[in-house]
N, C-alpha and C positions, 0 to 999 in steps of 0.2 A: 808416198815415194814408191814409185812402181818398180818391180823386179824385171829387167830385161836379160835375155839371153842372145848373145851374138854369136854366130857360127865363127869358126875358124876356118883356115885354109882346107884344101881338099884332103892333105896329108893328115889333117886331125879332124877329120869330118865325124868323129865319135865323141867330140869334146865340145864343151861351150863355155863360154865366159859369163858369169853372173855378176852384174852391176847392182849395186843397192844405193849407192850415192856418189856424188862427184869425188868424194875424199876416200870412198871404200877401196880396198885392194881388189883388183880383177884375180879371180880364182879359177884354174882350169879343173873342171869336174867331168867325169863321164856322163853322158847323156844319150845312151842308145835309143833308137827310136821305138821300138815294139813295145817294151814291157812297161816302162815308167808311164803312168797316166799323165799325158800332156795336157795342157789348159785348154779347155773347151769354150768357145766363144759364148756359149750360153750359161757358162758358170762364172760368174763374176769372180775376179780375183780380190776385189776389194770387199772387205766385209762390213755392212751397214750396221750402225747401233744408235741407239739413243739413250740419254742419260736415265739413270734410275735412282731415285732418293733414298727408298727404303728397302729392307730386306726382310727375310722371315718366311715361313711356310705358306702362310696366307697369300702374302704378295707374290710369291713364286707360283702358286697355283692360279692366281689371276692372269699373270703374264703368260704362262702356258695356253691357258684358256683363250687368250686373245691372239694367239698364234706368234708368241713372242717366247725367247728362251733367256731366263736371268743368267747373268754373266758377270764376270769380275775381271778386270784388267789390274795386275800388280805392278808397281813399280819395280825397277831394278837397282836396289840400293846398294848391293855388294856384287852384284854381277851373277849372283847365284839363286838368292832367296828372295820371294817376294816381299816387298815393304808395304808402303801406302798403297791402299787399293781404291779403285773407282768403281761404283756399281754400275752397270749397263744393262741393256736387254738387246739381244739380237733376234734377226728374222729366223724362225723355226724352219721355214722352207728352204731358205739359203744355207743354213748350217747343213740340213739333211742332205740336200744335193750335193755339197762339197764332201761330205763324208761318204757318201755313196759312190760319187765319181772318183775320187782319189783313194779310198780305202782309209779306214781308221788310222793306222800307223803312219800312212804317207801324210794325213791331214796333220797329225800331232807332230810332224817334223818339218813342216812348211811354214815359210813366212808370208804373212799377208799384211796389207795395208788395211787400216780400221779407221771408217770415219765415223765420228760422233756427230749426229745431227739433233736438232729441236724435235723432230718427228720424222718418220721415215719417208714422208712424201715432201719434205723441205728440201730446197736445194742449199740451203746454207749449212757449211761445214763448221762446226764448234771447234773440232780437234780432228787431227789426222796423224796417226802414229802407226809405226811397224810394230807387228805383234807375232809372237808364236803361240798357237794354242798349246796349253800345258795338258788340260784334261777336258775330255767330254764323255759326259754320262748320257748313254742311250737307254730308253724304256724297252725292257726285255719283251721280246715278241714283235713289237711294232718298229723298233729302232727309232722311235721318236728322240730327237735330242731334249734332255731335261736340263741340263746346264753346261756352261762351258767356261774354262778358266783360261785367260790369257796372260802372257807375260810380255812387257815392252821389250823390244829387242833394238835398242840403238846401236850404232856400231861399236860403242864401248863395251857392250854386254858380253860376259860369258854364260852360256846357257847349256844346261844339262839336257841332250836330246837322245832320245831312243831312235837311232838312226835305222831305217829299215834295211833288209839285205835282199839281194836279188841274186838267185843261183844261176849260174851258166855253165855250159859244157857238160851237161847230163849226157848228151848224145854220144860224145867221144870218150867219156870216163873209162878207162880201162876196167876198173872195178864193177862198174855198173853192166858194162859189156859182157862180164862173166857170168851175169845173172845175179849178183849182189844188189843190195838195195839201199837206197839213200836215208840217212837218219838224220834230220834236220832238228838240231837242239835248240838253236837260236834263230829267231826271225828277225831280231832287232838287237842292236848294240848300243849301249849308253856311252856317250862321248860328252866331254867337256868342250863346247864349241864357241869360238869367237862368232858372234852375230852374222858378220858378213862372209863366214865359211862354213855354213851349216850345208852339208851335201844332202840332195834329194834322196840319195839311197847310196849303198855301198855293194860294188860287185863281188861276188864270191865265186872264183874260177875252180870248178870241179874237174876240169878237162884232163888233168894228169893224176887224179886220186885212184889208187888202186884198193883192193879189198884189204880192209883193217886200218887203212890210213884215214887220219882226220885233219881238220883244220881248226886251228884255235883263235882266239880273238887276237892274238898279237900277230897273226899271220895275214890279217886284213890290210890292205893297202889304202891308206888314207892319207888326205893333206897332214902335213906335219905340223899345223897348228892345232889340230884335234888332240884331245888327252883322253885316253881310254880311262874310264871310271871304274871299270870291273878288272880282275885280273887278267893278265895275258894268257895265261895257261888255261882259261876256262874253254871247252870245246864249243864249236859252233855247228859243225857237220862232220859226221863219220861214214864212210862206206863199210856196211855190215855185211857179214856172210849171207847167203841165202838162208830164208826162213826154213826151219824144220818141215812145214807144210809144203813149201814149195819143193824141197828135196824128195819128200815121199811121192809128189806128182811126177817128179822127173824119173823116178824108178818105175 
């Protein structure tokens, strides 16, 4: 099932519709051009996989040596927790390219089509499902993917997603113009999202923040179907006074 984004009229040129299926509701989401990593033709949006019969440290080591990443796809039994699992292996190069291109937080908040085949060279598709990457473990130093966990994302699923934040308006913020500095407390915020309404990111507008002012999670503007998992009063960002070292330099 392919994800398609269709541009709206000129008056809404900063917004796109996302379609996941014929029955899925169209949702208007912000999609500014410069900041969010856009799909690149050389990075396939479909993740290729093969079935894996066994698990264990030795099996995982053999998979990695062969250029594959041992992975798991969890079913969505109650919409929140993984149930029956399917063992698969994905291509290490593809996962590394996707993580490097999108960034880890964007990779973990993005829906993908996953195709399971008898082997990677086969044209036969055994199963095709829509999934959300839940976890990706990278090797320290090399950032080579060690394993990936996916969760099935049918239209009926409710998924807990750490949605990335994108900060805007730093250049016009009254507080920052006065020499204060930006204290970013959260770079992602966890929401319970219907699978068809997972935003690629959330805009955080800093343009009106003055010294000492902050934004909390409840201030973020999101689709009404999203349910905040964390307390609304948890801070996201704050405009702090000038650092002591900066004050001394100014003198």
